N, C-alpha and C positions, 0 to 999 in steps of 0.2 A: 504493499500499498503505499508507504514511505518512498517505496524507490520510483514508484508510478507518478506520484507526487511531485517527486526531483524532478523527472524526465523530462515531465510538462513543464516546470517551470524552466528548464534549461532551453528548449525549446521555445517556449515564450519570448525569451529574453533573445534569444538568437534571432528568434524574428522581429523582433521591437529593435534592434541592434541594424539589423538590414534594412529594415524601413527609414530610420534614422540617416545612415550612411546613402541609402539612395535621395533621400529629401535634400541632404546637404549638398548633394553632388550636382542635383536639379536647379538649387539656389545658387551654386557655386558657377556652373554654368550660365545660368541669367546674367549673374553681375559682369563675366568675364565677356558677353556677348553686348551689354549695354555701354555704350562710348562716352566717354566724359571730353566733356569739349570745356577747353581751356582759351583763355584770350589774350591776343599779344598785340602789345599798342609800341604803335611806328608813327614817328612825327613827321616824315617824309612821305611825298605823294607816291603813288603807287607808279611803279616802272622804276623809280629812283633804286641805285644798285643793295644800298642796304634792306629795303621793301622788297625787291625780289628774292634774295635771301631768305627774309622772314617769310617767304611764300614757300621757297625749296626746304626749309626748314617744317613748316608744317607739313607738306607733301611726304618726307620720308618719314615723321613721327607716325602718321596715319600708316604708312604702307609698313615700317617695320614692327608698328603694333598691332598689325593686322586688323586696323580698324578700333582698337580699345582707348586710344587717345586722337582727339580730334583736337587742332589747333584752329582757331579762329582769328585770322589778322586784319586788324584794322588800321589803314595807313592813315594819312594825313590829318593825328592828331585827333582824331575821332573819338578815340576812348581817354587820352587825356592831352591838354593842349601845348604842354612844353614837355620837357625831358624830367626835370626835378618834379612835376606830379606825378608821373609815371613812376618814378622812385620811390615816391610817397605810398602811392598806389600798391606796389608792389609789396612794401614793406606790411600793410594790413591784409595782403592778400585777396585785394580786388581784384587784380590782375596777375596772371600769371606768368608771361614774360613779357620784356619792353627791350628794345636797341637803343641803347643810348650813349652819346659822348663818352670818354671814360673822366671828364671834366668835373661832372656833378659828383662821381662815385669818390674822388677825390676827397670830398668831407670825412667821407667814412673810413677810407685805407690813404692815410696821407703818402705814402711811399708811391702813388701814382704819379704826384705830382713828379716824380723822378723822369719818369719818361715822358713826360712834356715838356721838358727843359726846351729852350729854343736853340736850333741847329744841334742836338745832342746825334742827331741820326745822319751817316757818312749817306744814305739811299734808304730807298723803298726796301729792298732786301736785307738791310743792316737792320733796319726797324722789326720786320719780320723774323730774322734770328734772334732777335731779342724777346720779340713777345712768345716767341713758341719755346724758348729756351729755359733755362731755370728762373731767370728775371721774372719773366710776363707770366709765367703757371704758378710761380710763387704769390704773386701779386690775385691771381685768380681765388687763389685757395684762401689768401688773406679777407677776401672779400666775402667767401664762405664762413669764415672762421669767427668775422666780426660778428657783434651783437644784433646787426641791422634784417638779419634773416632774409638775406640777398644770396643769389649764387653766381657767380661768374663763370658762365658756361661755355665762351670762347669771343676773341677776337673778330672786329671786322676793320676793314680799311675805310677811314674817310679821309683819305687823300692828304696831300702837303698845302699847306696854306703859302700861298705868296704875294709881293705884292703887286700893284698896278697902279698907275697916275696917268695922268692926262699928259704930263713930258714925260721926257724918257729919264728912265730908269737904271743903271747898270750896276751902280755900286754903293756902297754907305754914302759916299759924299753928296751921291745927288738925292739922297735922302734928307739931307742938312735943312731946318728949318720947314720941310713941309708938314702938312698936318694931315695924318693920316689916320683913318677910319680903322680902330681896333675896337674886338670883343672887352665888352668890361670884365675886369680884372686888373690886378695892379702887376701881375707880372707881362702882359700883354703890355699894360703902359710902360712900365720900366723897360723891354724889349726895345719898342720904340724911341722912349729916350736917349737910350745907348747906341744908337745910331746916329742920333742927332736931329729924331724926326720930333714933331708935336705929334703925341696920342691925342684922338678927340673919340670921347665915347661917348653912347647915350641915343648914338641914330640906329635905328632898326635895319636889319639890312634889306626891306622891302624899300627903305628911303634913301640908300648910299647914292645910288644914280643920281637922283634929283638932289641931292647936297653937294655933288663933283659939278654938276650943271651949272650949278647958283653961284658956285665958289667957296663956299663953306667950307670943303676940302680939297687937298690937293690930288689923293687917292685913297684907295683904301687897301686889304689883303684878304685874301680867302682863296679857296681852292678851284681849279678852273673851271669842272662843271657850274660851280655857282655865278663865278665870272661870267660864265656864258648865259646860263638861264635864267638870270637876274637881270639881264640887259646892260650890266655894268661896263662891258666891253663894249657898248657903242659911246661910251662917256670918255673912257679913260684907256686909251688903246694903245698902252705899253703894258706889257706882263713880264715881270720878272721873276724867274723858275731858282729862285734863292731857297724854296723851301724849308722856310726857317719852323716850323712847326708843324710835326706829323702827330696826332692825337689821335687814338684810336678808337674805337668804336665797340662795346661790350654788349653782347647778349645776355641780358640779367633774366635770372627766374625767381619766382617767389617759392620759400620753404613752406609758406601757408599755404600758399595755393597746390602746390605739390604733395599734400598729405591725403589727397584724393587720389592719388596714384599710387601703385605697385611698386616697390623695389626695383623689383624686375622692368618694368617700363619706366623708370626716372634712368636707371642705366642706359636705356635706348635713348632717351631723350638728349644724354649727353653724349651720346658716339652721336647721333644726329647733327648736333649743334657743331661738333667738332668738321663734320662731314661738309657742312655749309660755307666754313670758313675760305675755302680755295674757290669754291664757287662765287661768294662776294667779290673776291678779290678782280677774277677774271671780270666779271661786270662793271667792276669799279675801273678797270683799265678800260675796259670798250668805253665807257661812257666819257672818260678822260679823250681817248682819241677822236671820239663824235665831236667834243666840246670844242675841241682842240681845230677841228677841221674847220668849225664853223666862225670861230675866230680867227684861224688865219683867211679863211675867203673875202672874212670883211675888211683883209689888208693890217691887219692889226700886226703890231709886233711881239712876237715872245722870243725873251731873250734869256740863253743859260749863263750864266757866271763862269769863267773860268775858275779852273783851282784854286788860283790865286787870290781873286776875287773872293770867290767863297770863304776862303781863310781867311780874309778882313772881317765878312761878318762873323764868323765863330768870333774870333778873336774879343770882338767888341762885346761879346756875351761873358766875358770874365767877371764882373762886377753881380752880372744876375745869378752866376752858378754859386757865386761866394755865399749870396743873398738868399738864394730858393734851394741851393743844393747841398748848402754844407753839413747837413744831417745826413746825406743821403751819399756820401763821399764812395762807399763801397760800392754803391750801386751803380755811380757815375762809371768809378772805373771799368768795371764789371762791362758796363756797356761799350766804353770805350774798347776793350780787349777783346770784343765780340766782333768776329770776323763780319 
């Protein structure tokens, strides 16, 4: 009798366990097939190199996760009007991803200032060797280790900023006494002063061309695609390829937003981001070539400084390196020694 009861109890227990296992399997299957949609903010317009990379990132993530994770890319500042707002939304978890300039991230990881110093890179290749090497990867790790809740996934190219003017500019002496519109920031202003120019801040990018035409400024500085797309090339026909700053872009993720994603899919997201870096670099080069062709067809002069003139620009930055880079002397030495 007792033996019969025990056998019946055992059979019931096995049946119940099987039922629970099947139920869990059905629930797990249901969850894995339900896609998670995450949002990515991009302030640049659709078709811009970084926006194209954002879309490629979204495509790869959906493909590699087999549809478990989808990324909705919104360009033109539709989700956040500027990059500072984007970072704030990432910290709160309101956004999952955003492509931003490295400049505002430096507020949380000051070491980033070292990789933004004027004339710190010898070429685009030199910059990428730095960013993809220990220096750049350590900075991405520090972003993730900071209390911000941000993850630095990869770097994108933002091009080199160059001077352009109404008159001819070939060397530092041509900038002496000229009023040059620069981005807000003490380092940018000090850079201009070190070259003998007068920095002018507070002029929005969309108002630079009018300021040149009205004689409020003699010139400005920006990358070649922006120089062309803004129409500034129509008012300032001389563009000097001095490449004074190369400020990289960073694709950021939100730790809070990614709590909805499995560890395996987060690993896929990280890998996909890295894969889009070369894609974005290529798109940036294509955009630069297209912009350069438009500018040259307009009859503008694009001047590449000789090595001797480039050295003049760099040597003028000694006071800036002392003021802004003294606490990062080890990083600056490592950058200099990078091939």
